[in-house]
Biotite code that builds the C-alpha atoms (Angstrom):
import biotite.structure as struc

atoms = struc.array([
    struc.Atom([0.054, 0.176, -0.097], chain_id="A", res_id=1, res_name="UNK", atom_name="CA", element="C"),
    struc.Atom([1.507, 3.288, -0.900], chain_id="A", res_id=2, res_name="UNK", atom_name="CA", element="C"),
    struc.Atom([1.332, 6.547, 0.935], chain_id="A", res_id=3, res_name="UNK", atom_name="CA", element="C"),
    struc.Atom([-1.592, 7.934, -0.559], chain_id="A", res_id=4, res_name="UNK", atom_name="CA", element="C"),
    struc.Atom([-3.695, 4.891, -0.526], chain_id="A", res_id=5, res_name="UNK", atom_name="CA", element="C"),
    struc.Atom([-3.358, 5.284, 3.500], chain_id="A", res_id=6, res_name="UNK", atom_name="CA", element="C"),
    struc.Atom([-3.844, 9.068, 3.369], chain_id="A", res_id=7, res_name="UNK", atom_name="CA", element="C"),
    struc.Atom([-7.111, 8.276, 1.561], chain_id="A", res_id=8, res_name="UNK", atom_name="CA", element="C"),
    struc.Atom([-8.417, 5.246, 3.641], chain_id="A", res_id=9, res_name="UNK", atom_name="CA", element="C"),
    struc.Atom([-7.515, 7.425, 7.294], chain_id="A", res_id=10, res_name="UNK", atom_name="CA", element="C"),
    struc.Atom([-9.142, 10.100, 5.400], chain_id="A", res_id=11, res_name="UNK", atom_name="CA", element="C"),
    struc.Atom([-12.332, 8.203, 4.719], chain_id="A", res_id=12, res_name="UNK", atom_name="CA", element="C"),
    struc.Atom([-12.867, 6.406, 8.318], chain_id="A", res_id=13, res_name="UNK", atom_name="CA", element="C"),
    struc.Atom([-12.240, 10.156, 9.195], chain_id="A", res_id=14, res_name="UNK", atom_name="CA", element="C"),
    struc.Atom([-15.078, 11.025, 7.699], chain_id="A", res_id=15, res_name="UNK", atom_name="CA", element="C"),
    struc.Atom([-17.198, 8.069, 7.908], chain_id="A", res_id=16, res_name="UNK", atom_name="CA", element="C"),
    struc.Atom([-16.860, 8.388, 11.974], chain_id="A", res_id=17, res_name="UNK", atom_name="CA", element="C"),
    struc.Atom([-17.349, 12.461, 11.526], chain_id="A", res_id=18, res_name="UNK", atom_name="CA", element="C"),
    struc.Atom([-20.863, 11.463, 9.929], chain_id="A", res_id=19, res_name="UNK", atom_name="CA", element="C"),
    struc.Atom([-21.961, 8.940, 12.169], chain_id="A", res_id=20, res_name="UNK", atom_name="CA", element="C"),
    struc.Atom([-21.332, 11.364, 14.999], chain_id="A", res_id=21, res_name="UNK", atom_name="CA", element="C"),
    struc.Atom([-23.170, 13.986, 13.407], chain_id="A", res_id=22, res_name="UNK", atom_name="CA", element="C"),
    struc.Atom([-26.099, 12.067, 12.534], chain_id="A", res_id=23, res_name="UNK", atom_name="CA", element="C"),
    struc.Atom([-26.602, 10.475, 16.594], chain_id="A", res_id=24, res_name="UNK", atom_name="CA", element="C"),
    struc.Atom([-25.948, 13.935, 17.419], chain_id="A", res_id=25, res_name="UNK", atom_name="CA", element="C"),
    struc.Atom([-29.157, 14.963, 15.470], chain_id="A", res_id=26, res_name="UNK", atom_name="CA", element="C"),
    struc.Atom([-31.096, 12.374, 16.818], chain_id="A", res_id=27, res_name="UNK", atom_name="CA", element="C"),
    struc.Atom([-30.745, 13.155, 20.251], chain_id="A", res_id=28, res_name="UNK", atom_name="CA", element="C"),
    struc.Atom([-29.812, 11.804, 23.488], chain_id="A", res_id=29, res_name="UNK", atom_name="CA", element="C"),
    struc.Atom([-28.935, 7.759, 24.078], chain_id="A", res_id=30, res_name="UNK", atom_name="CA", element="C"),
    struc.Atom([-31.138, 5.944, 25.514], chain_id="A", res_id=31, res_name="UNK", atom_name="CA", element="C"),
    struc.Atom([-30.610, 2.908, 28.043], chain_id="A", res_id=32, res_name="UNK", atom_name="CA", element="C"),
    struc.Atom([-32.217, 0.643, 25.594], chain_id="A", res_id=33, res_name="UNK", atom_name="CA", element="C"),
    struc.Atom([-29.876, 1.614, 22.964], chain_id="A", res_id=34, res_name="UNK", atom_name="CA", element="C"),
    struc.Atom([-32.197, 3.970, 20.823], chain_id="A", res_id=35, res_name="UNK", atom_name="CA", element="C"),
    struc.Atom([-31.915, 7.649, 20.768], chain_id="A", res_id=36, res_name="UNK", atom_name="CA", element="C"),
    struc.Atom([-34.654, 10.297, 21.151], chain_id="A", res_id=37, res_name="UNK", atom_name="CA", element="C"),
    struc.Atom([-35.312, 13.878, 21.823], chain_id="A", res_id=38, res_name="UNK", atom_name="CA", element="C"),
    struc.Atom([-32.876, 15.455, 24.517], chain_id="A", res_id=39, res_name="UNK", atom_name="CA", element="C"),
    struc.Atom([-33.805, 16.615, 28.081], chain_id="A", res_id=40, res_name="UNK", atom_name="CA", element="C"),
    struc.Atom([-33.881, 20.375, 26.914], chain_id="A", res_id=41, res_name="UNK", atom_name="CA", element="C"),
    struc.Atom([-36.087, 19.692, 24.077], chain_id="A", res_id=42, res_name="UNK", atom_name="CA", element="C"),
    struc.Atom([-38.381, 18.268, 26.099], chain_id="A", res_id=43, res_name="UNK", atom_name="CA", element="C"),
    struc.Atom([-38.343, 21.321, 28.442], chain_id="A", res_id=44, res_name="UNK", atom_name="CA", element="C"),
    struc.Atom([-39.000, 23.799, 25.449], chain_id="A", res_id=45, res_name="UNK", atom_name="CA", element="C"),
    struc.Atom([-41.479, 21.312, 24.198], chain_id="A", res_id=46, res_name="UNK", atom_name="CA", element="C"),
    struc.Atom([-43.471, 21.589, 27.221], chain_id="A", res_id=47, res_name="UNK", atom_name="CA", element="C"),
    struc.Atom([-42.913, 25.256, 27.402], chain_id="A", res_id=48, res_name="UNK", atom_name="CA", element="C"),
    struc.Atom([-44.121, 25.966, 23.850], chain_id="A", res_id=49, res_name="UNK", atom_name="CA", element="C"),
    struc.Atom([-48.196, 23.928, 25.162], chain_id="A", res_id=50, res_name="UNK", atom_name="CA", element="C"),
    struc.Atom([-48.204, 26.620, 28.026], chain_id="A", res_id=51, res_name="UNK", atom_name="CA", element="C"),
    struc.Atom([-47.532, 29.263, 25.787], chain_id="A", res_id=52, res_name="UNK", atom_name="CA", element="C"),
    struc.Atom([-49.961, 28.367, 23.325], chain_id="A", res_id=53, res_name="UNK", atom_name="CA", element="C"),
    struc.Atom([-52.615, 27.712, 26.036], chain_id="A", res_id=54, res_name="UNK", atom_name="CA", element="C"),
    struc.Atom([-51.820, 31.325, 27.352], chain_id="A", res_id=55, res_name="UNK", atom_name="CA", element="C"),
    struc.Atom([-52.507, 32.509, 24.153], chain_id="A", res_id=56, res_name="UNK", atom_name="CA", element="C"),
    struc.Atom([-56.037, 30.880, 23.775], chain_id="A", res_id=57, res_name="UNK", atom_name="CA", element="C"),
    struc.Atom([-56.724, 32.886, 27.291], chain_id="A", res_id=58, res_name="UNK", atom_name="CA", element="C"),
    struc.Atom([-55.503, 36.192, 26.113], chain_id="A", res_id=59, res_name="UNK", atom_name="CA", element="C"),
    struc.Atom([-57.647, 36.102, 22.569], chain_id="A", res_id=60, res_name="UNK", atom_name="CA", element="C"),
    struc.Atom([-60.605, 34.625, 24.362], chain_id="A", res_id=61, res_name="UNK", atom_name="CA", element="C"),
    struc.Atom([-60.439, 38.047, 26.605], chain_id="A", res_id=62, res_name="UNK", atom_name="CA", element="C"),
    struc.Atom([-59.196, 40.254, 23.522], chain_id="A", res_id=63, res_name="UNK", atom_name="CA", element="C"),
    struc.Atom([-62.072, 38.797, 21.369], chain_id="A", res_id=64, res_name="UNK", atom_name="CA", element="C"),
    struc.Atom([-64.968, 38.835, 24.508], chain_id="A", res_id=65, res_name="UNK", atom_name="CA", element="C"),
    struc.Atom([-68.055, 40.568, 23.156], chain_id="A", res_id=66, res_name="UNK", atom_name="CA", element="C"),
    struc.Atom([-69.736, 40.629, 26.555], chain_id="A", res_id=67, res_name="UNK", atom_name="CA", element="C"),
    struc.Atom([-68.513, 44.129, 27.392], chain_id="A", res_id=68, res_name="UNK", atom_name="CA", element="C"),
    struc.Atom([-70.015, 44.488, 30.583], chain_id="A", res_id=69, res_name="UNK", atom_name="CA", element="C"),
    struc.Atom([-67.874, 42.607, 32.621], chain_id="A", res_id=70, res_name="UNK", atom_name="CA", element="C"),
    struc.Atom([-64.441, 43.936, 33.886], chain_id="A", res_id=71, res_name="UNK", atom_name="CA", element="C"),
    struc.Atom([-61.819, 42.747, 32.412], chain_id="A", res_id=72, res_name="UNK", atom_name="CA", element="C"),
    struc.Atom([-59.745, 42.773, 36.121], chain_id="A", res_id=73, res_name="UNK", atom_name="CA", element="C"),
    struc.Atom([-62.376, 40.532, 37.080], chain_id="A", res_id=74, res_name="UNK", atom_name="CA", element="C"),
    struc.Atom([-62.471, 38.084, 34.201], chain_id="A", res_id=75, res_name="UNK", atom_name="CA", element="C"),
    struc.Atom([-58.039, 37.746, 34.747], chain_id="A", res_id=76, res_name="UNK", atom_name="CA", element="C"),
    struc.Atom([-59.059, 36.559, 37.703], chain_id="A", res_id=77, res_name="UNK", atom_name="CA", element="C"),
    struc.Atom([-61.281, 34.543, 36.849], chain_id="A", res_id=78, res_name="UNK", atom_name="CA", element="C"),
    struc.Atom([-59.015, 32.475, 34.843], chain_id="A", res_id=79, res_name="UNK", atom_name="CA", element="C"),
    struc.Atom([-56.217, 32.049, 36.803], chain_id="A", res_id=80, res_name="UNK", atom_name="CA", element="C"),
    struc.Atom([-58.603, 30.112, 39.137], chain_id="A", res_id=81, res_name="UNK", atom_name="CA", element="C"),
])
């Protein structure tokens, strides 16, 4: 095997290793059973997004409420309970 053949083989091994590392990093954290899933940070962000969607729905309901007789502060306190 010549010097340049060895260089190409080593480069190919390094490239494959780097690509696999990138793939596993993209898939998320490795679980105990050997599979990959979303990281804890991703789960936390998804939970926060869901909470924000619920809050936005409440604010939309307050903003589009047609009953003008109610006091806005009373409505907000009612939604907090």
